[in-house]
Each structure stands twice: as C-alpha cells, then as structure tokens.
RONU-742629 format. One line per field, with one value per residue (C-alpha): x, y, z; residue number from 1; chain. Coordinates in steps of 0.02 Angstrom, whole numbers, plus 32768, in hexadecimal, padded with zeros to 4 digits. Each point is the difference from the previous one (the first is absolute). Layout:
xx (X|...)
yy (Y|...)
zz (Z|...)
k (NUM|...)
c (A|...)
***
This chain:
xx (2BA9|8016|7F63|8070|8035|7F49|7FDE|8092|7FC0|7F51|8046|806B|7F6F|7F8D|8080|8003|7F42|7FF7|8084|7F9D|7F61|8050|804B|7F5A|7FA1|806C|7F8E|7F67|7F97|7FC9|7F88|7F7E|807A|8026|8024|80B8|805C|8063|7FB4|80A3|800C|7F4B|801E|808F|7F98|7F71|8072|801C|7F4A|7FC5|8081|7FD0|8048|7F88|8057|80AB|7FE3|7F6C|8025|80AB|7FB6|7F6D|8064|8003|7F41|7FD8|80A5|8010|7F46|7FF8|8042|7F58|7FAE|8081|7FD1|7F4E|8043|8059|7F5C|7FAE|8085|7FDF|7F46|8027|8075|7F84|7F56|8010|8093|7FAE|7F5F|8055|8063|7F6A|7F9C|8093|7FDD|8066|7FAE|7FD0|7F5B|7FC5|7FD3|7F76|7FB3|7FFC|7FBD|7F83|7FF3|8042|7FC7|805D|8098|8003|7FDC|809A|8069|7FC9|8026|80AC|8017|7FD7|806A|8099|7FFA|7FF1|807E|807E|7FE7|8026|809F|803D|7FD3|8076|808D|7FE0|7FFE|80AC|8044|7FB8|806A|809E|7FF8|7F72|7FF4|80BA|7FF5|7F67|7F8C|7F47|7FB2|7F8E|8097|804C|7F64|7FF3|80B4|7FF9|7F60|804A|8092|7F92|7F92|8097|803E|7F54|7FB5|8050|803E|7F60|7FFF|80A8|8055|7FAA|8042|80B4|7FF8|7FBD|8096|8074|7F9D|800F|80BD|8018|7F8D|8046|80B3|7FDC|7FB2|808B|808B|7FA6|7FFC|80B9|8031|7F90|804C|80AF|7FD7|7FB9|809E|7FA2|802E|7F6C|7FEB|8005|7F7D|7F95|8007|7FD5|7F69|7FC9|800B|7FA4|7F4D|7FD9|8024|7F5D|7FA3|7F63|7F74|7F80|7FDB|7F82|7F75|7FD6|80B1|801B|8099|7F9E|803C|7F5D|7FD5|80A7|7FFE|7F4F|8023|8099|7FA0|7F6F|806A|806E|7F67|7FBA|809E|805A|7F88|7F77|8073|8025|80A3|8047|7FB0|803B|80AC|7FC3|7F9A|809B|8043|7FEC|7F82|7FA3|8080|808D|7F99|7FDE|80BB|801B|7F7F|8043|80B7|7FD6|7FAB|8094|8076|7F8A|7FF8|80BE|800A|7F7E|805E|809B|7FA2|7FC8|80B2|8036|7F7C|8045|80B1|7FC3|7FB5|809E|8067|7F86|800A|80BE|8008|7F79|7F8A|7F4C|7F9F|7F8A|7F90|8006|8087|807A|8054|8020|803E|807C|8039|802A|804B|80AF|804D|7FE2|8063|7FB0|7FEA|7F76|7F9B|801F|7FC7|7F64|7FD3|8023|7F8C|7F7C|7FF8|8003|7F68|7FA7|8015|7FE3|7F5D|7FC4|8026|7FA7|7F69|7FF7|800A|7F7A|7F8C|8012|7FE3|7F66|7FB1|801D|7FC7|7F7B|7FAF|801C|8008|8081|808E|802A|8006|80B3|7FD5|7F7F|807D|807F|7F7F|7FC9|80B5|8015|7F5C|8034|80A5|7FA6|7F84|808F|8052|7F5F|7FDB|80AE|7FF0|7F54|8041|808F|7F82|7F94|807D|8003|802D|808C|8012|7FFD|7F62|7FB0|8023|7FAF|7F6D|7FDB|8011|7F87|7F74|8024|8043|7F7A|7F75|8078|8028|7F46|7FD7|8086|7FDA|7F47|8025|8077|7FA3|7F4E|7FA7|7F71|7FD2|7FFF|7F99|808E|7FB5|7FFD|80B6|8041|7F83|8041|80B5|7FDF|7F92|8078|8092|7F89|7FC3|80B6|802B|7F70|8035|80B6|7FD4|7F90|8053|803B|7F50|7FAC|807B|8041|80A0|802E|8058|800A|80A6|8023|7F74|7F86|802E|7FBB|7F67|7FE5|8012|7F86|7F7B|8017|7FED|7F5E|7FBE|8020|7FA6|7F68|7FF5|801F|7F9A|8024|8052)
yy (8E17|8018|7FD4|7FA8|7F84|7FDF|7FE7|7F87|7F97|7FF8|7FCF|7F76|7FB9|800A|7F9E|7F78|7FF5|7FF0|7F77|7FA2|8016|7FB4|7F6F|7FDE|7FF0|7F6F|7F6C|8069|808D|7FED|8092|7F9E|7F8F|7F48|7FC2|7FD8|8079|7FB3|803B|8047|8077|8035|801C|8077|8055|8018|806B|8078|7FF7|8037|808D|808D|80AD|8030|7F88|8037|80BA|8011|7F7A|8047|80AF|7FD6|7FC9|80B0|7FFC|7F47|7FB6|7F4A|7FE3|7FC4|7F59|7FEB|8002|7F82|7F89|8005|7FE4|7F62|7FB6|8033|7FA5|7F61|800C|801E|7F69|7F87|8043|805E|7FA9|7F51|804D|8053|7F65|7F8F|806D|8013|80BA|807B|8097|7FE9|805A|7F6D|7FB4|8082|7FCA|7F4A|8028|808C|802B|806D|80A5|7FDA|7FCD|80A5|8062|7FB5|8021|80B5|801E|7FB6|806C|809F|7FCA|7FD2|8094|807D|7FA4|7FF3|80BA|802D|7F99|803C|80B4|7FFE|7FBB|807B|808E|7FCE|7FEC|80AB|8049|7FA1|7FF4|804D|80A3|802C|7FDB|8071|7F72|7FFC|7F85|7FB9|7FCC|7FB2|7F94|7FD2|7FC5|7F9B|7FA6|7FE2|7FA7|7F87|7FE5|7FD2|7F70|7FB9|8003|7F5A|7FB2|8002|7FA9|7FAA|80A7|804D|7F78|800D|80BE|7FF4|7F96|8083|8087|7FA6|7FEE|80B6|8047|7F9F|8020|80BA|800C|7F9F|8064|80A5|7FD2|7FD5|80A5|8067|7FAA|8023|80B8|800F|7FB1|7F66|7F4A|7F93|7FC1|80B5|8034|7F6C|803D|80B1|7FC0|7F95|8093|8079|8031|7FD3|7F47|7FE2|7F6B|7FE0|807C|7FC0|809E|8061|7FA7|809F|8011|7FC4|7F9C|7F9E|7F4A|7FA9|8080|7FE2|7F43|7FE7|807F|7F9C|7F5C|8038|806C|7F6D|7F91|8083|8049|7F58|7F6E|8054|8062|7FBB|8061|7FA7|7F56|7FEF|7FDD|7F80|7FA8|7FEE|7F78|7F4E|7FCB|803A|7FBD|805D|809E|7FED|7FF0|809F|8062|7FCA|8020|80A4|8051|7FD8|8053|8094|801F|8007|8078|8076|8002|802E|8091|8041|7FF9|8060|8082|801F|800B|807F|806F|7FF3|8035|808B|8049|8003|8047|8085|7FAF|8038|7F8C|7F83|7F72|7FCC|8080|7FCB|7F6B|8057|809E|7F9F|7F89|8090|8075|8043|7FB7|7F4B|7FA9|8000|7F43|8018|8067|7F80|7F73|8062|801B|7F48|7FC7|807E|7FD2|7F47|8012|8072|7F95|7F5C|8039|805B|7F6F|7F7F|8073|801C|7F45|7FD8|8087|7FBA|7F4D|8029|8074|7F83|7F64|8044|8092|7FDE|7F42|7FF6|7F9E|7FA5|809D|803E|809A|8037|7FE6|8071|8088|7FF5|800D|80A2|8044|7FD6|805B|809A|7FF9|7FF7|809C|8065|7FC4|8030|80AE|8019|7FC1|807C|808D|7FC5|7FB3|804D|7F6F|7F87|7F81|7F66|803A|8021|7F4D|7FB4|8078|7FCF|7F48|8011|8031|7F95|7F5E|7FFA|7FC6|7F81|7FBA|7FF8|7FA6|7F7B|7FEA|7FE6|7F86|7F98|8008|7FE8|7F8F|807A|803A|80BB|8065|801F|809D|8059|7FDF|80A5|8062|7FAF|801B|80BB|8022|7FB1|8077|8096|7FD2|7FED|80AA|8051|7FAB|8034|80B6|800A|7F84|8080|8043|7F56|7F9D|807A|8037|7F57|800B|7F73|7FC6|7F64|7FA3|8052|7F73|7F6F|806A|8019|7F44|7FDB|8075|7FAE|7F54|8036|804D|7F5E|7F9F|8072|7FE1|7F45|7F64|7F4E|7F96)
zz (F36A|7F45|7F9C|7F83|8087|8027|7F48|7FF1|8093|7FB5|7F55|804C|8063|7F68|7F9B|8086|7FFE|7F44|8006|8085|7F9C|7F65|8062|8058|7F5B|7FC4|7FF0|7FD6|8043|80B4|8012|8062|805E|7FE3|80B1|7FE3|8074|8092|80A4|804D|7F6C|8019|80BB|7FDA|7F79|807C|806E|7F72|7FCC|80AC|800B|7F8C|7FEE|808B|8076|7FC7|801E|8078|8082|8032|8003|8071|8099|804B|800C|801E|803A|7FCF|8019|7F4C|8041|805A|7F55|7FC1|808D|7FC1|7F4F|803D|803D|7F5D|7F9B|8064|7FD7|7F48|7FFD|804F|7FC7|7F5B|7FAD|8007|7FBC|7F6C|7FD1|8011|7F87|7F85|7FE8|7F98|8052|80B6|7FDF|7F99|80A9|8013|7F5A|8035|80AD|7FDE|7F47|7F75|804D|80A2|7F99|7FA4|809F|8053|7F65|7FF6|80B7|7FE5|7F65|8061|8096|7F9B|7F89|808F|806D|7F73|7FDB|80B6|7FFE|7F57|802D|8095|7F95|7F73|8080|803E|7F4F|7FD5|808D|7FD0|7F42|7F9F|8061|7FF0|7F45|7FEE|7FCD|8033|807A|7F78|7F97|809D|8018|7F48|7FF4|80A2|7FCE|7F53|8053|8062|7F68|7F96|806C|802E|7F51|7FD0|80A1|8068|80AA|7FE7|7FDB|8098|8074|7FC4|8007|80B2|8030|7FB5|8059|80A9|7FEF|7FCB|8084|8095|7FC8|7FF0|80AD|8057|7FAD|8023|80B9|7FFB|7FAF|8074|8098|7FBF|7FE3|80B0|8047|803D|7FEE|7FD1|80B5|803D|7F7F|8035|80B5|7FCA|7F9F|8094|8079|7F8D|8027|7F4C|8021|805E|7FB7|8068|8026|807E|8065|7F96|7FA2|7FA0|7FBC|7F4B|803A|8084|7FF7|7FD6|7F7B|7FAB|8019|7FBC|7F78|7FC9|8009|7F94|7F8F|7FCF|7FE5|7F8A|7FB3|7FEC|800D|7F98|7F8E|7F54|7FFC|8098|7FE6|7F4C|804A|807E|7F79|7F94|8076|7FC2|8085|809C|807D|7FAA|8000|80BB|8023|7F9B|8066|80AB|7FD7|7FAB|8097|8071|7F84|7FE8|80BB|8009|7F6C|8048|80A6|7F9C|7FAE|80AA|8044|7F66|8029|80AE|7FB9|7F7F|8086|806A|7F6A|7FCF|80AF|7FFA|7F4E|8014|7F81|8020|7F8B|8052|7FC9|7F49|7FD5|8088|7FAB|7F58|805A|806C|7F76|7F8B|8081|7FDF|80A0|7FCF|7F77|7F54|8008|8083|7F85|7F77|8072|802E|7F49|7FD9|808C|7FCE|7F47|802A|8071|7F84|7F66|805A|8053|7F65|7F8D|806C|8014|7F44|7FDF|8080|7FBE|7F50|803A|8067|7F80|7F72|805F|8076|7FA6|7F47|8013|7F76|804F|7F5E|7F93|7FFE|7F97|807F|808C|7FAA|7FE6|80B5|8038|7F9E|8047|80B2|7FE9|7FBE|8091|807C|7FB6|800C|80B1|803F|7FB3|8050|80A7|7FF6|7FEC|8093|807B|80AE|8073|8028|7F76|806F|805A|7F57|7FC8|809A|7FFF|7F4D|802D|8093|7F8B|7F67|8049|8088|7F89|7FB3|80AC|802B|7F5D|8016|80BA|7FDE|7F74|806A|80A7|7FC0|7F85|7FE4|7F50|7FE1|7F84|7F88|7FB2|80AA|802D|7FB3|806A|80A0|7FCB|7FE6|8097|807F|7FD9|8001|80AF|8039|7FB7|805D|80A3|7FEA|7FDD|809A|8076|8081|8018|7FFB|806A|8082|7FAA|7FB3|7F57|7F82|7FBB|7F97|805A|7F87|7F86|806B|8028|7F45|7FE5|808E|7FB9|7F55|8051|8058|7F60|7FA1|8088|7FED|7F44|8010|801D|8035|7F7B)
k (1|2|3|4|5|6|7|8|9|10|11|12|13|14|15|16|17|18|19|20|21|22|23|24|25|26|27|28|29|30|31|32|33|34|35|36|37|38|39|40|41|42|43|44|45|46|47|48|49|50|51|52|53|54|55|56|57|58|59|60|61|62|63|64|65|66|67|68|69|70|71|72|73|74|75|76|77|78|79|80|81|82|83|84|85|86|87|88|89|90|91|92|93|94|95|96|97|98|99|100|101|102|103|104|105|106|107|108|109|110|111|112|113|114|115|116|117|118|119|120|121|122|123|124|125|126|127|128|129|130|131|132|133|134|135|136|137|138|139|140|141|142|143|144|145|146|147|148|149|150|151|152|153|154|155|156|157|158|159|160|161|162|163|164|165|166|167|168|169|170|171|172|173|174|175|176|177|178|179|180|181|182|183|184|185|186|187|188|189|190|191|192|193|194|195|196|197|198|199|200|201|202|203|204|205|206|207|208|209|210|211|212|213|214|215|216|217|218|219|220|221|222|223|224|225|226|227|228|229|230|231|232|233|234|235|236|237|238|239|240|241|242|243|244|245|246|247|248|249|250|251|252|253|254|255|256|257|258|259|260|261|262|263|264|265|266|267|268|269|270|271|272|273|274|275|276|277|278|279|280|281|282|283|284|285|286|287|288|289|290|291|292|293|294|295|296|297|298|299|300|301|302|303|304|305|306|307|308|309|310|311|312|313|314|315|316|317|318|319|320|321|322|323|324|325|326|327|328|329|330|331|332|333|334|335|336|337|338|339|340|341|342|343|344|345|346|347|348|349|350|351|352|353|354|355|356|357|358|359|360|361|362|363|364|365|366|367|368|369|370|371|372|373|374|375|376|377|378|379|380|381|382|383|384|385|386|387|388|389|390|391|392|393|394|395|396|397|398|399|400|401|402|403|404|405|406|407|408|409|410|411|412|413|414|415|416|417|418|419|420|421|422|423|424|425|426|427|428|429|430|431|432|433|434|435|436|437|438|439|440|441|442|443|444|445|446|447|448|449|450|451|452|453|454|455|456|457|458|459|460|461|462|463|464|465|466|467|468|469|470|471)
c (A|A|A|A|A|A|A|A|A|A|A|A|A|A|A|A|A|A|A|A|A|A|A|A|A|A|A|A|A|A|A|A|A|A|A|A|A|A|A|A|A|A|A|A|A|A|A|A|A|A|A|A|A|A|A|A|A|A|A|A|A|A|A|A|A|A|A|A|A|A|A|A|A|A|A|A|A|A|A|A|A|A|A|A|A|A|A|A|A|A|A|A|A|A|A|A|A|A|A|A|A|A|A|A|A|A|A|A|A|A|A|A|A|A|A|A|A|A|A|A|A|A|A|A|A|A|A|A|A|A|A|A|A|A|A|A|A|A|A|A|A|A|A|A|A|A|A|A|A|A|A|A|A|A|A|A|A|A|A|A|A|A|A|A|A|A|A|A|A|A|A|A|A|A|A|A|A|A|A|A|A|A|A|A|A|A|A|A|A|A|A|A|A|A|A|A|A|A|A|A|A|A|A|A|A|A|A|A|A|A|A|A|A|A|A|A|A|A|A|A|A|A|A|A|A|A|A|A|A|A|A|A|A|A|A|A|A|A|A|A|A|A|A|A|A|A|A|A|A|A|A|A|A|A|A|A|A|A|A|A|A|A|A|A|A|A|A|A|A|A|A|A|A|A|A|A|A|A|A|A|A|A|A|A|A|A|A|A|A|A|A|A|A|A|A|A|A|A|A|A|A|A|A|A|A|A|A|A|A|A|A|A|A|A|A|A|A|A|A|A|A|A|A|A|A|A|A|A|A|A|A|A|A|A|A|A|A|A|A|A|A|A|A|A|A|A|A|A|A|A|A|A|A|A|A|A|A|A|A|A|A|A|A|A|A|A|A|A|A|A|A|A|A|A|A|A|A|A|A|A|A|A|A|A|A|A|A|A|A|A|A|A|A|A|A|A|A|A|A|A|A|A|A|A|A|A|A|A|A|A|A|A|A|A|A|A|A|A|A|A|A|A|A|A|A|A|A|A|A|A|A|A|A|A|A|A|A|A|A|A|A|A|A|A|A|A|A|A|A|A|A|A|A|A|A|A|A|A|A|A|A|A|A|A|A|A|A|A|A|A|A)
***
C-alpha cells in the first residue's frame, strides 16, 4: 500500500477528530466532566474505549495459539461489569467525586489517596505506551519506514495528534471521539471480513461454516489446569481485570461518571458489556478468516503482524488496506486521547490537588504527553513479548493494589495506618512477582496467568488488615 494513501487516511481522520473536539467544547470546557452526556452515547463510547489498538491487531492474531478462548475472559468481564454497575457506580455518585481516587482520601487518608493515584499513573502510562507502541509499529511498517522517517518521529507525531484534540475538549471530546472510533472500527472489521470471504470464494454463510469447523474456533478449555487458557483462569482473570482496569481506572470511569445520574450510568455499563462481547466475538471470527486467507495466499506472518500483512497484501482490493488503516488510527487516537485526559485529570486532582487551576492543568497535560512519548520509545527498545500479554501483565501488578485498597475500604469498617499503606501496596506485587517466577518449582508445574491480579489484590487486602484497627 502506498504510504501516501496511509497519510491521507490519517489526515482525514485527524480532521474529523478536530471537528468533533471543537463541536464538543461549545458551551464551555468539560475537562473534568459535567454529568450531562446521555447514557446511550456513553454505552457506544465505552465499546471504543475498551477496544484499543491492542485489541484491533493482537486479538485476531492470537487465535492460532489460543483459539477463541478470549471469550472466556469476556465472560468474566461481564460479571465484573455487573459488580461495577451495582457496587462502584452508586458509591462514586454518592460521593460526587471528580477523580475516583478521592474515595481513598475520604476512607483512609491523604497518603492512601496519593498511593492509589500513583499506581493508576504508572498503570495507565505503561498501558497506554504498550497500546500506542503497537500502533506506531504498524504505522512504521506502512508509512514512516517507506518514507525513511525514524520511529521516534512516528511516536512524536502520533502523540501530538492526540494532544491536539484533547487539549481543549477534555472528557466530552473523548466521548465523541470514542463514538467515532467505535463506528470506524466495527465498520472496518465487518467490511474486511466481507472482502476476505469474497477473495476466498466464500459466501458469508460458507465462511461462517468454515470458521465454525476450524480448530481455531475452540472457546472453552477445561482439560488442563496448568494451561494459561484454562477456563477458570481466564474467567477470574477477566472478572478481576475489568474491576481493576475499568471500575478502578480513572480513564474508563470518567466516561461513566459523565452520565447525569447513577441509574443512567448503570444502564450504560450493562448495555456496554453486551455490545463489547459481540464486538470481541467479531474480532475473533476475523482472526480465523485472516488465517484461512493467509494459508491460501502463502502469507507467513503470525500474531500481531498477521492483520496488517493480510490487509495490505496485493491480492486484496486496496479498500481493505484503507479500512485497516482507518480502524487502526481510530483505535490508536481514541485510546491514547482518553488515557492522556485521564492522566491529566488524576495527576491534577489527586497528586497536585489543583482541580480549579486551569493553567496547572494545561501544563500537566503537556507533561503527560511528553511522558507518553518517552515511555513508548523506551518500550520499543525493551519490548520482547506480545502486546496484549504485556498489557495484562502490567495490569496484574499495578491494578492489584488498587483493587485491594477499594475492596478493603468497601468490605471493612476498620481504620488503617495511612502512612503504611504505600509499603503494603509495594510489598504485595513483589511477593506476587516472586511467586510467579518460581511457581513451577513451588506448585508442581503450575504457572500463573491473569489470576495473579486477584492474588495481588488479596495480599494487599491482608496487608491492610494487618496495619488496621477497629474503627
């Protein structure tokens, strides 16, 4: 595919984002949210918010190794969304918080508040870097590499784009961009499936049968408890991951808290998970179709490189490549923009405690963008694993203490020694890391997967109990 076509698609999408950002700021800046967004719009935006460039590229590419076992994780996510809707949402609305980590201040104290905010900061900065890295890697192959431009310039320009449309629009711009992202992404995936089926000589019902009969369509794994795809590992991993990465994540919850009241926000959460499950299933079906096409066309790429290799192959019409790039940039800029906004909000409100100072907010926003650029470049130098696994491994160690803190605060009325909370939040992940590195020797060949996150949360919970007393 010509790099100039890629550049044209990016420019067109960027123009749409800037237009949405300008329209969204009518009526005043909404950087911290004003609880005016209709819940159906937020539900659609949540689909795009949960689907990053990692989902767009990695999920289809992983079906040759794990089949459709990712749906096991999504079942756990569904239960997690129900808990968020009926436990956390009422709590946040009752307390009238801007940043969800303000709860920790009211429950435990200022040190706990800042501990939670710092763990979110680390989690979101690293997670956003993983997601943006994968997108920048693909754009380096399609655009910047053919033009002889370095990876660092690639990263700088992409972060500059997301900075430009979030600088004024804030949460409102993020929500409308997420809606645009959802429409572009789903449209791109559906049309890619249609064109691949046509090239293979299949009707859509015939392709559906081929996907169903493929060995890669296996969903449930109950036979080997030591296998990373074992059902209960995936289910519990999805449950606790969504509690941490959605319910305790300022990036995700800033959308839910933009609804006018708690009941509207609950409707948004319940509708959103149903739609997300359907979209993930669509991605997995696309993955099987991509491997079927790659086998017929002699394409050897696997994993994260499969989708871009197939979409830009010479045998498919150019529109497939254009649709791929459109879906890719929509996921990249949507996820990056929301992460940048959430990082700015949390750092300004939770760490600097300067929510009313607009000048400070602008400076923080610039600093967060610069930090994201540097983190992506460092990750590029160190990366040696699948992007989607990297995201969840990071989350297991950084969201675990957050989950433990909120669980202890909600389930217990005990008072903790606020000054010791950071020690507990650091020791728990270190114990989990030691257990994960030595699990095969300690537990007869057992290997940890996503269940390391609830274990991390449990150790944090126990540590908080040790440093607490009766109210």
